[in-house]
Jmol script that loads the backbone (N, CA, C; Angstrom):
load data "model"
ATOM      1  N   MET A   1    -108.967 -34.465 117.654  1.00  0.00           N
ATOM      2  CA  MET A   1    -108.860 -33.839 116.248  1.00  0.00           C
ATOM      3  C   MET A   1    -108.063 -35.093 115.444  1.00  0.00           C
ATOM      4  N   MET A   2    -107.071 -35.802 115.954  1.00  0.00           N
ATOM      5  CA  MET A   2    -106.276 -36.635 115.259  1.00  0.00           C
ATOM      6  C   MET A   2    -107.186 -37.895 115.151  1.00  0.00           C
ATOM      7  N   LYS A   3    -108.014 -38.202 116.209  1.00  0.00           N
ATOM      8  CA  LYS A   3    -108.989 -39.190 115.962  1.00  0.00           C
ATOM      9  C   LYS A   3    -109.804 -39.340 114.693  1.00  0.00           C
ATOM     10  N   SER A   4    -110.457 -37.862 114.733  1.00  0.00           N
ATOM     11  CA  SER A   4    -111.383 -37.775 113.436  1.00  0.00           C
ATOM     12  C   SER A   4    -110.511 -37.766 112.087  1.00  0.00           C
ATOM     13  N   ILE A   5    -109.475 -37.258 112.048  1.00  0.00           N
ATOM     14  CA  ILE A   5    -108.682 -37.312 110.750  1.00  0.00           C
ATOM     15  C   ILE A   5    -108.284 -38.872 110.464  1.00  0.00           C
ATOM     16  N   GLY A   6    -107.732 -39.632 111.518  1.00  0.00           N
ATOM     17  CA  GLY A   6    -107.708 -41.146 111.369  1.00  0.00           C
ATOM     18  C   GLY A   6    -108.898 -41.975 110.949  1.00  0.00           C
ATOM     19  N   ALA A   7    -110.273 -41.397 111.589  1.00  0.00           N
ATOM     20  CA  ALA A   7    -111.397 -42.004 111.187  1.00  0.00           C
ATOM     21  C   ALA A   7    -111.786 -41.667 109.562  1.00  0.00           C
ATOM     22  N   ALA A   8    -111.523 -40.451 109.374  1.00  0.00           N
ATOM     23  CA  ALA A   8    -111.771 -39.942 107.910  1.00  0.00           C
ATOM     24  C   ALA A   8    -110.889 -40.666 106.941  1.00  0.00           C
ATOM     25  N   ALA A   9    -109.461 -40.967 107.275  1.00  0.00           N
ATOM     26  CA  ALA A   9    -108.683 -41.636 106.387  1.00  0.00           C
ATOM     27  C   ALA A   9    -109.210 -43.092 106.321  1.00  0.00           C
ATOM     28  N   VAL A  10    -109.454 -43.746 107.362  1.00  0.00           N
ATOM     29  CA  VAL A  10    -109.908 -45.048 107.200  1.00  0.00           C
ATOM     30  C   VAL A  10    -111.309 -45.237 106.564  1.00  0.00           C
ATOM     31  N   ALA A  11    -112.237 -44.195 106.446  1.00  0.00           N
ATOM     32  CA  ALA A  11    -113.437 -44.242 105.705  1.00  0.00           C
ATOM     33  C   ALA A  11    -113.087 -44.201 104.189  1.00  0.00           C
ATOM     34  N   ALA A  12    -112.050 -43.150 103.936  1.00  0.00           N
ATOM     35  CA  ALA A  12    -111.611 -43.009 102.443  1.00  0.00           C
ATOM     36  C   ALA A  12    -111.120 -44.361 101.955  1.00  0.00           C
ATOM     37  N   THR A  13    -110.317 -44.924 102.675  1.00  0.00           N
ATOM     38  CA  THR A  13    -109.628 -46.030 102.239  1.00  0.00           C
ATOM     39  C   THR A  13    -110.951 -47.280 101.891  1.00  0.00           C
ATOM     40  N   LEU A  14    -111.618 -47.293 102.858  1.00  0.00           N
ATOM     41  CA  LEU A  14    -112.864 -48.237 102.678  1.00  0.00           C
ATOM     42  C   LEU A  14    -113.656 -47.944 101.299  1.00  0.00           C
ATOM     43  N   VAL A  15    -113.711 -46.791 101.349  1.00  0.00           N
ATOM     44  CA  VAL A  15    -114.710 -46.377  99.831  1.00  0.00           C
ATOM     45  C   VAL A  15    -114.084 -46.848  98.657  1.00  0.00           C
ATOM     46  N   PHE A  16    -112.565 -46.376  98.611  1.00  0.00           N
ATOM     47  CA  PHE A  16    -111.819 -46.682  97.579  1.00  0.00           C
ATOM     48  C   PHE A  16    -111.547 -48.080  97.355  1.00  0.00           C
ATOM     49  N   ALA A  17    -111.636 -48.837  98.609  1.00  0.00           N
ATOM     50  CA  ALA A  17    -111.609 -50.323  98.431  1.00  0.00           C
ATOM     51  C   ALA A  17    -112.674 -50.871  97.780  1.00  0.00           C
ATOM     52  N   GLY A  18    -113.770 -50.327  98.021  1.00  0.00           N
ATOM     53  CA  GLY A  18    -115.103 -50.663  97.603  1.00  0.00           C
ATOM     54  C   GLY A  18    -115.322 -50.516  95.988  1.00  0.00           C
ATOM     55  N   PHE A  19    -114.698 -49.549  95.727  1.00  0.00           N
ATOM     56  CA  PHE A  19    -114.666 -49.315  94.165  1.00  0.00           C
ATOM     57  C   PHE A  19    -113.962 -50.064  93.355  1.00  0.00           C
ATOM     58  N   ALA A  20    -112.750 -50.373  94.093  1.00  0.00           N
ATOM     59  CA  ALA A  20    -111.783 -51.724  93.456  1.00  0.00           C
ATOM     60  C   ALA A  20    -112.435 -52.739  93.268  1.00  0.00           C
ATOM     61  N   GLY A  21    -112.917 -53.189  94.390  1.00  0.00           N
ATOM     62  CA  GLY A  21    -113.577 -54.247  94.399  1.00  0.00           C
ATOM     63  C   GLY A  21    -114.779 -54.717  93.678  1.00  0.00           C
ATOM     64  N   ASP A  22    -115.451 -53.636  93.299  1.00  0.00           N
ATOM     65  CA  ASP A  22    -116.548 -53.489  92.112  1.00  0.00           C
ATOM     66  C   ASP A  22    -115.928 -53.856  90.935  1.00  0.00           C
ATOM     67  N   ALA A  23    -114.789 -53.089  90.611  1.00  0.00           N
ATOM     68  CA  ALA A  23    -114.172 -53.164  89.250  1.00  0.00           C
ATOM     69  C   ALA A  23    -113.688 -54.792  89.152  1.00  0.00           C
ATOM     70  N   GLU A  24    -113.072 -55.136  89.891  1.00  0.00           N
ATOM     71  CA  GLU A  24    -112.389 -56.488  90.039  1.00  0.00           C
ATOM     72  C   GLU A  24    -113.664 -57.490  89.667  1.00  0.00           C
ATOM     73  N   ALA A  25    -114.937 -57.371  90.375  1.00  0.00           N
ATOM     74  CA  ALA A  25    -115.980 -58.004  90.419  1.00  0.00           C
ATOM     75  C   ALA A  25    -116.541 -58.178  89.071  1.00  0.00           C
ATOM     76  N   LYS A  26    -116.230 -57.217  87.986  1.00  0.00           N
ATOM     77  CA  LYS A  26    -116.864 -57.429  86.801  1.00  0.00           C
ATOM     78  C   LYS A  26    -115.949 -58.314  85.940  1.00  0.00           C
ATOM     79  N   CYS A  27    -115.083 -58.482  86.094  1.00  0.00           N
ATOM     80  CA  CYS A  27    -114.007 -59.360  85.162  1.00  0.00           C
ATOM     81  C   CYS A  27    -113.767 -60.692  85.927  1.00  0.00           C
ATOM     82  N   PHE A  28    -113.719 -61.579  84.854  1.00  0.00           N
ATOM     83  CA  PHE A  28    -113.299 -63.042  85.657  1.00  0.00           C
ATOM     84  C   PHE A  28    -112.665 -63.875  84.229  1.00  0.00           C
ATOM     85  N   LYS A  29    -111.892 -64.844  84.772  1.00  0.00           N
ATOM     86  CA  LYS A  29    -111.265 -65.724  83.894  1.00  0.00           C
ATOM     87  C   LYS A  29    -111.776 -67.015  83.542  1.00  0.00           C
ATOM     88  N   LYS A  30    -111.681 -67.733  82.282  1.00  0.00           N
ATOM     89  CA  LYS A  30    -112.222 -68.548  81.912  1.00  0.00           C
ATOM     90  C   LYS A  30    -111.194 -69.540  81.072  1.00  0.00           C
ATOM     91  N   THR A  31    -110.991 -70.959  81.422  1.00  0.00           N
ATOM     92  CA  THR A  31    -110.060 -71.644  80.591  1.00  0.00           C
ATOM     93  C   THR A  31    -110.983 -72.473  79.829  1.00  0.00           C
ATOM     94  N   ALA A  32    -110.546 -73.146  78.480  1.00  0.00           N
ATOM     95  CA  ALA A  32    -111.329 -74.239  77.861  1.00  0.00           C
ATOM     96  C   ALA A  32    -109.971 -74.900  77.055  1.00  0.00           C
ATOM     97  N   SER A  33    -110.694 -76.091  76.598  1.00  0.00           N
ATOM     98  CA  SER A  33    -109.586 -76.566  75.452  1.00  0.00           C
ATOM     99  C   SER A  33    -110.407 -77.086  74.170  1.00  0.00           C
ATOM    100  N   GLY A  34    -109.465 -77.160  73.239  1.00  0.00           N
ATOM    101  CA  GLY A  34    -110.158 -77.604  71.745  1.00  0.00           C
ATOM    102  C   GLY A  34    -109.029 -78.607  71.053  1.00  0.00           C
ATOM    103  N   THR A  35    -109.993 -79.248  70.243  1.00  0.00           N
ATOM    104  CA  THR A  35    -109.126 -80.152  69.523  1.00  0.00           C
ATOM    105  C   THR A  35    -109.671 -80.146  68.101  1.00  0.00           C
ATOM    106  N   ALA A  36    -108.709 -80.043  67.147  1.00  0.00           N
ATOM    107  CA  ALA A  36    -109.159 -80.180  65.640  1.00  0.00           C
ATOM    108  C   ALA A  36    -107.857 -80.714  65.035  1.00  0.00           C
ATOM    109  N   PRO A  37    -108.080 -80.690  63.574  1.00  0.00           N
ATOM    110  CA  PRO A  37    -107.102 -81.290  62.534  1.00  0.00           C
ATOM    111  C   PRO A  37    -106.115 -80.090  62.337  1.00  0.00           C
ATOM    112  N   SER A  38    -106.352 -78.809  62.671  1.00  0.00           N
ATOM    113  CA  SER A  38    -105.313 -77.736  62.416  1.00  0.00           C
ATOM    114  C   SER A  38    -105.291 -76.899  63.858  1.00  0.00           C
ATOM    115  N   MET A  39    -104.103 -76.337  63.950  1.00  0.00           N
ATOM    116  CA  MET A  39    -103.793 -75.412  65.012  1.00  0.00           C
ATOM    117  C   MET A  39    -105.119 -74.311  65.345  1.00  0.00           C
ATOM    118  N   ASP A  40    -105.099 -73.939  63.951  1.00  0.00           N
ATOM    119  CA  ASP A  40    -105.827 -72.593  64.027  1.00  0.00           C
ATOM    120  C   ASP A  40    -107.710 -73.251  64.422  1.00  0.00           C
ATOM    121  N   GLY A  41    -108.028 -74.308  64.086  1.00  0.00           N
ATOM    122  CA  GLY A  41    -109.293 -74.825  64.242  1.00  0.00           C
ATOM    123  C   GLY A  41    -109.266 -75.194  65.862  1.00  0.00           C
ATOM    124  N   ALA A  42    -108.266 -75.602  66.529  1.00  0.00           N
ATOM    125  CA  ALA A  42    -108.374 -75.959  67.660  1.00  0.00           C
ATOM    126  C   ALA A  42    -108.500 -74.666  68.487  1.00  0.00           C
ATOM    127  N   LYS A  43    -107.833 -73.792  68.084  1.00  0.00           N
ATOM    128  CA  LYS A  43    -107.974 -72.543  68.891  1.00  0.00           C
ATOM    129  C   LYS A  43    -109.313 -71.866  68.870  1.00  0.00           C
ATOM    130  N   PHE A  44    -109.634 -72.113  67.739  1.00  0.00           N
ATOM    131  CA  PHE A  44    -111.345 -71.529  67.342  1.00  0.00           C
ATOM    132  C   PHE A  44    -112.331 -72.477  68.465  1.00  0.00           C
ATOM    133  N   GLN A  45    -111.998 -73.685  68.537  1.00  0.00           N
ATOM    134  CA  GLN A  45    -112.818 -74.375  69.496  1.00  0.00           C
ATOM    135  C   GLN A  45    -112.506 -73.933  70.640  1.00  0.00           C
ATOM    136  N   VAL A  46    -111.465 -73.398  71.257  1.00  0.00           N
ATOM    137  CA  VAL A  46    -111.078 -72.974  72.667  1.00  0.00           C
ATOM    138  C   VAL A  46    -111.900 -71.542  72.944  1.00  0.00           C
ATOM    139  N   LYS A  47    -111.970 -70.714  71.699  1.00  0.00           N
ATOM    140  CA  LYS A  47    -112.628 -69.536  71.827  1.00  0.00           C
ATOM    141  C   LYS A  47    -113.986 -69.748  71.968  1.00  0.00           C
ATOM    142  N   GLU A  48    -114.658 -70.430  71.323  1.00  0.00           N
ATOM    143  CA  GLU A  48    -116.179 -70.801  71.384  1.00  0.00           C
ATOM    144  C   GLU A  48    -116.559 -71.611  72.716  1.00  0.00           C
ATOM    145  N   ALA A  49    -115.508 -72.432  73.024  1.00  0.00           N
ATOM    146  CA  ALA A  49    -116.039 -72.840  74.553  1.00  0.00           C
ATOM    147  C   ALA A  49    -115.982 -72.018  75.483  1.00  0.00           C
ATOM    148  N   ILE A  50    -115.318 -70.861  75.435  1.00  0.00           N
ATOM    149  CA  ILE A  50    -114.925 -70.095  76.739  1.00  0.00           C
ATOM    150  C   ILE A  50    -116.194 -69.099  76.677  1.00  0.00           C
ATOM    151  N   LEU A  51    -116.767 -68.922  75.417  1.00  0.00           N
ATOM    152  CA  LEU A  51    -117.901 -67.890  75.353  1.00  0.00           C
ATOM    153  C   LEU A  51    -119.080 -68.972  75.574  1.00  0.00           C
ATOM    154  N   GLN A  52    -119.229 -69.915  75.127  1.00  0.00           N
ATOM    155  CA  GLN A  52    -120.415 -70.820  76.025  1.00  0.00           C
ATOM    156  C   GLN A  52    -120.232 -71.004  77.065  1.00  0.00           C
ATOM    157  N   SER A  53    -119.019 -71.353  77.632  1.00  0.00           N
ATOM    158  CA  SER A  53    -119.008 -71.356  79.146  1.00  0.00           C
ATOM    159  C   SER A  53    -119.680 -70.257  80.121  1.00  0.00           C
ATOM    160  N   PHE A  54    -119.923 -68.939  79.536  1.00  0.00           N
ATOM    161  CA  PHE A  54    -120.604 -68.089  80.353  1.00  0.00           C
ATOM    162  C   PHE A  54    -121.537 -67.370  79.916  1.00  0.00           C
ATOM    163  N   ASP A  55    -121.877 -67.646  78.354  1.00  0.00           N
ATOM    164  CA  ASP A  55    -123.219 -66.745  78.029  1.00  0.00           C
ATOM    165  C   ASP A  55    -123.553 -67.305  76.503  1.00  0.00           C
ATOM    166  N   TRP A  56    -124.319 -68.355  76.527  1.00  0.00           N
ATOM    167  CA  TRP A  56    -124.877 -68.628  74.841  1.00  0.00           C
ATOM    168  C   TRP A  56    -125.026 -67.778  74.069  1.00  0.00           C
ATOM    169  N   GLY A  57    -125.872 -66.572  74.498  1.00  0.00           N
ATOM    170  CA  GLY A  57    -126.222 -65.390  73.755  1.00  0.00           C
ATOM    171  C   GLY A  57    -125.085 -64.824  72.899  1.00  0.00           C
ATOM    172  N   VAL A  58    -123.855 -64.572  73.983  1.00  0.00           N
ATOM    173  CA  VAL A  58    -122.655 -63.697  73.463  1.00  0.00           C
ATOM    174  C   VAL A  58    -122.017 -64.582  72.343  1.00  0.00           C
ATOM    175  N   TRP A  59    -121.959 -66.195  72.755  1.00  0.00           N
ATOM    176  CA  TRP A  59    -121.494 -66.931  71.631  1.00  0.00           C
ATOM    177  C   TRP A  59    -122.174 -67.131  70.390  1.00  0.00           C
ATOM    178  N   ALA A  60    -123.617 -66.871  70.491  1.00  0.00           N
ATOM    179  CA  ALA A  60    -124.152 -66.835  69.044  1.00  0.00           C
ATOM    180  C   ALA A  60    -124.144 -65.678  68.534  1.00  0.00           C
ATOM    181  N   ALA A  61    -123.828 -64.555  69.135  1.00  0.00           N
ATOM    182  CA  ALA A  61    -123.638 -62.986  68.609  1.00  0.00           C
ATOM    183  C   ALA A  61    -122.196 -63.005  67.889  1.00  0.00           C
ATOM    184  N   PHE A  62    -121.289 -63.852  68.781  1.00  0.00           N
ATOM    185  CA  PHE A  62    -119.818 -63.985  68.096  1.00  0.00           C
ATOM    186  C   PHE A  62    -119.770 -64.683  66.633  1.00  0.00           C
ATOM    187  N   MET A  63    -120.617 -65.972  66.754  1.00  0.00           N
ATOM    188  CA  MET A  63    -120.679 -66.847  65.503  1.00  0.00           C
ATOM    189  C   MET A  63    -121.426 -66.035  64.228  1.00  0.00           C
ATOM    190  N   ALA A  64    -122.464 -65.096  64.804  1.00  0.00           N
ATOM    191  CA  ALA A  64    -123.302 -64.292  63.632  1.00  0.00           C
ATOM    192  C   ALA A  64    -122.062 -63.090  63.195  1.00  0.00           C
ATOM    193  N   SER A  65    -121.512 -62.573  64.086  1.00  0.00           N
ATOM    194  CA  SER A  65    -121.078 -60.981  63.871  1.00  0.00           C
ATOM    195  C   SER A  65    -119.858 -60.888  64.359  1.00  0.00           C
ATOM    196  N   GLY A  66    -119.035 -61.847  64.995  1.00  0.00           N
ATOM    197  CA  GLY A  66    -117.692 -61.330  65.586  1.00  0.00           C
ATOM    198  C   GLY A  66    -117.810 -60.733  66.880  1.00  0.00           C
ATOM    199  N   SER A  67    -118.672 -60.377  67.291  1.00  0.00           N
ATOM    200  CA  SER A  67    -118.833 -59.288  68.354  1.00  0.00           C
ATOM    201  C   SER A  67    -119.544 -60.244  69.781  1.00  0.00           C
ATOM    202  N   THR A  68    -119.196 -59.466  70.744  1.00  0.00           N
ATOM    203  CA  THR A  68    -119.394 -60.254  72.025  1.00  0.00           C
ATOM    204  C   THR A  68    -120.229 -59.020  72.979  1.00  0.00           C
ATOM    205  N   PRO A  69    -121.348 -58.714  72.607  1.00  0.00           N
ATOM    206  CA  PRO A  69    -122.169 -57.848  73.297  1.00  0.00           C
ATOM    207  C   PRO A  69    -122.148 -57.859  74.818  1.00  0.00           C
ATOM    208  N   GLY A  70    -121.895 -56.849  75.510  1.00  0.00           N
ATOM    209  CA  GLY A  70    -122.071 -56.688  76.609  1.00  0.00           C
ATOM    210  C   GLY A  70    -120.628 -57.122  77.406  1.00  0.00           C
ATOM    211  N   TYR A  71    -119.769 -57.454  76.626  1.00  0.00           N
ATOM    212  CA  TYR A  71    -118.495 -58.215  77.451  1.00  0.00           C
ATOM    213  C   TYR A  71    -117.216 -57.709  76.457  1.00  0.00           C
ATOM    214  N   ARG A  72    -116.230 -57.533  76.950  1.00  0.00           N
ATOM    215  CA  ARG A  72    -114.909 -57.615  76.458  1.00  0.00           C
ATOM    216  C   ARG A  72    -114.283 -58.723  76.831  1.00  0.00           C
ATOM    217  N   VAL A  73    -113.775 -59.675  75.662  1.00  0.00           N
ATOM    218  CA  VAL A  73    -113.304 -60.683  75.935  1.00  0.00           C
ATOM    219  C   VAL A  73    -111.632 -60.577  75.285  1.00  0.00           C
ATOM    220  N   SER A  74    -110.694 -61.009  76.095  1.00  0.00           N
ATOM    221  CA  SER A  74    -109.436 -61.050  75.573  1.00  0.00           C
ATOM    222  C   SER A  74    -109.202 -62.179  74.852  1.00  0.00           C
ATOM    223  N   THR A  75    -108.118 -61.778  73.793  1.00  0.00           N
ATOM    224  CA  THR A  75    -107.541 -62.966  72.975  1.00  0.00           C
ATOM    225  C   THR A  75    -107.105 -64.170  73.922  1.00  0.00           C
ATOM    226  N   PRO A  76    -107.745 -65.444  73.987  1.00  0.00           N
ATOM    227  CA  PRO A  76    -106.998 -66.190  74.781  1.00  0.00           C
ATOM    228  C   PRO A  76    -105.391 -66.506  74.686  1.00  0.00           C
ATOM    229  N   ALA A  77    -104.806 -66.954  75.953  1.00  0.00           N
ATOM    230  CA  ALA A  77    -103.368 -67.320  75.841  1.00  0.00           C
ATOM    231  C   ALA A  77    -103.401 -68.914  75.385  1.00  0.00           C
ATOM    232  N   TYR A  78    -102.776 -69.187  74.456  1.00  0.00           N
ATOM    233  CA  TYR A  78    -103.045 -70.600  74.148  1.00  0.00           C
ATOM    234  C   TYR A  78    -101.741 -71.447  74.363  1.00  0.00           C
ATOM    235  N   LYS A  79    -102.017 -72.518  74.767  1.00  0.00           N
ATOM    236  CA  LYS A  79    -100.814 -73.500  74.645  1.00  0.00           C
ATOM    237  C   LYS A  79    -101.186 -74.811  74.058  1.00  0.00           C
ATOM    238  N   CYS A  80    -100.283 -74.940  73.005  1.00  0.00           N
ATOM    239  CA  CYS A  80    -100.892 -76.019  71.959  1.00  0.00           C
ATOM    240  C   CYS A  80    -100.132 -77.250  71.784  1.00  0.00           C
ATOM    241  N   LYS A  81    -100.254 -78.231  71.554  1.00  0.00           N
ATOM    242  CA  LYS A  81     -99.556 -79.569  71.030  1.00  0.00           C
ATOM    243  C   LYS A  81    -100.299 -80.299  70.297  1.00  0.00           C
ATOM    244  N   PRO A  82     -99.368 -81.219  69.556  1.00  0.00           N
ATOM    245  CA  PRO A  82    -100.184 -82.342  68.466  1.00  0.00           C
ATOM    246  C   PRO A  82    -100.652 -83.125  69.669  1.00  0.00           C
ATOM    247  N   GLY A  83    -101.884 -83.888  68.930  1.00  0.00           N
ATOM    248  CA  GLY A  83    -102.331 -84.993  69.835  1.00  0.00           C
ATOM    249  C   GLY A  83    -103.756 -85.067  69.254  1.00  0.00           C
ATOM    250  N   GLY A  84    -104.450 -85.893  69.376  1.00  0.00           N
ATOM    251  CA  GLY A  84    -105.794 -86.194  69.419  1.00  0.00           C
ATOM    252  C   GLY A  84    -106.170 -86.442  67.990  1.00  0.00           C
ATOM    253  N   LEU A  85    -106.951 -85.441  67.445  1.00  0.00           N
ATOM    254  CA  LEU A  85    -107.335 -85.673  65.798  1.00  0.00           C
ATOM    255  C   LEU A  85    -106.329 -84.679  65.438  1.00  0.00           C
ATOM    256  N   GLY A  86    -105.411 -84.045  65.736  1.00  0.00           N
ATOM    257  CA  GLY A  86    -104.511 -83.045  65.096  1.00  0.00           C
ATOM    258  C   GLY A  86    -103.565 -82.445  66.378  1.00  0.00           C
ATOM    259  N   TYR A  87    -104.493 -81.409  66.740  1.00  0.00           N
ATOM    260  CA  TYR A  87    -103.631 -80.144  67.656  1.00  0.00           C
ATOM    261  C   TYR A  87    -104.812 -80.488  68.757  1.00  0.00           C
ATOM    262  N   ASN A  88    -104.243 -80.324  70.158  1.00  0.00           N
ATOM    263  CA  ASN A  88    -105.062 -79.984  71.381  1.00  0.00           C
ATOM    264  C   ASN A  88    -104.619 -78.634  71.998  1.00  0.00           C
ATOM    265  N   CYS A  89    -105.451 -77.798  72.294  1.00  0.00           N
ATOM    266  CA  CYS A  89    -104.844 -76.417  72.805  1.00  0.00           C
ATOM    267  C   CYS A  89    -105.978 -76.303  73.861  1.00  0.00           C
ATOM    268  N   VAL A  90    -105.207 -75.442  74.684  1.00  0.00           N
ATOM    269  CA  VAL A  90    -105.838 -74.754  75.915  1.00  0.00           C
ATOM    270  C   VAL A  90    -105.743 -73.418  76.008  1.00  0.00           C
ATOM    271  N   GLY A  91    -106.601 -72.785  76.332  1.00  0.00           N
ATOM    272  CA  GLY A  91    -106.589 -71.211  76.506  1.00  0.00           C
ATOM    273  C   GLY A  91    -107.226 -70.901  77.306  1.00  0.00           C
ATOM    274  N   THR A  92    -106.929 -69.541  78.073  1.00  0.00           N
ATOM    275  CA  THR A  92    -107.437 -68.624  79.096  1.00  0.00           C
ATOM    276  C   THR A  92    -107.577 -67.447  78.350  1.00  0.00           C
ATOM    277  N   SER A  93    -109.059 -66.892  78.836  1.00  0.00           N
ATOM    278  CA  SER A  93    -109.438 -65.581  78.413  1.00  0.00           C
ATOM    279  C   SER A  93    -109.681 -64.780  79.644  1.00  0.00           C
ATOM    280  N   THR A  94    -109.725 -63.480  79.580  1.00  0.00           N
ATOM    281  CA  THR A  94    -110.257 -62.596  80.806  1.00  0.00           C
ATOM    282  C   THR A  94    -111.484 -62.042  79.980  1.00  0.00           C
ATOM    283  N   ILE A  95    -112.662 -61.890  80.835  1.00  0.00           N
ATOM    284  CA  ILE A  95    -113.967 -61.501  80.322  1.00  0.00           C
ATOM    285  C   ILE A  95    -114.182 -60.524  81.305  1.00  0.00           C
ATOM    286  N   CYS A  96    -114.581 -59.131  80.677  1.00  0.00           N
ATOM    287  CA  CYS A  96    -115.203 -58.118  81.583  1.00  0.00           C
ATOM    288  C   CYS A  96    -116.286 -57.637  81.026  1.00  0.00           C
ATOM    289  N   LYS A  97    -117.464 -57.543  82.015  1.00  0.00           N
ATOM    290  CA  LYS A  97    -118.420 -57.179  81.957  1.00  0.00           C
ATOM    291  C   LYS A  97    -118.567 -55.460  81.344  1.00  0.00           C
ATOM    292  N   THR A  98    -119.215 -55.080  80.399  1.00  0.00           N
ATOM    293  CA  THR A  98    -119.135 -53.800  80.291  1.00  0.00           C
ATOM    294  C   THR A  98    -120.407 -53.112  80.177  1.00  0.00           C
ATOM    295  N   GLY A  99    -120.574 -51.932  80.489  1.00  0.00           N
ATOM    296  CA  GLY A  99    -121.834 -51.064  80.750  1.00  0.00           C
ATOM    297  C   GLY A  99    -122.681 -51.672  82.052  1.00  0.00           C
TER     298      GLY A  99
END
end "model"
wireframe off; spacefill off
backbone 0.3
color backbone group
């Protein structure tokens, strides 16, 4: 009896671990850099580069309407400094596939 309870607990753990793995597999991180005369421009370059790095169609939709169909894209965490043509920024976003 104890062996079957132990086996059931292991099976349940594996099933839940599988669900967590699927959820984690839907999200990923992307990092990009951008340079522009203004800090806002450099940050925009980062956002564009992140979108282009995984789906050109999502980038096109973002440029046309500000949406990212099929994905939830976090606002990048930026690190900016003066340099280049004005400012250099590096940013990282978490991207999650929806639906």
